[in-house]
C-alpha positions, 0 to 999 in steps of 0.5 A: 717072682721073689720067694721067701720061706715061711720063716723069712717071711715072718722074720723079715715081714716089713721087707716082705710087704714092701716086696709085694708092693712091687710084684707078687711074692711066693711063700714056701714051706717045706719046699712047697709054695703055700701062699702068694702075697700081692699088693692090695691094688693087684688083688682088687684087679684079680677080684674084678677080672674074675667077677667079670669073667664069672658074669660073662659065663653066667650070661652066656649060659643063660642065653644058651639055656633060653635058646634051648627052650629052658624056662623058669618053670622047667628049671624049677621042676628039674630042681625040685627036691624029690626026697 
């Protein structure tokens, strides 16, 4: 993975964008990674991956709750604001 300083990324922005189309590019500020630029295609693939993963986790959690006997009414009672 190529790395640019924040100043290099700013002054060589066109090159920076071109590089990010090929692979993720790290941005450093004061010797710390402060960001990573990826192509729009990679970004959308990551969003889809994490959305799918979240959906699977939610489904698995709902199945576990149902098998433990948690009903919508019980959940409403547990989440009721008592203040």
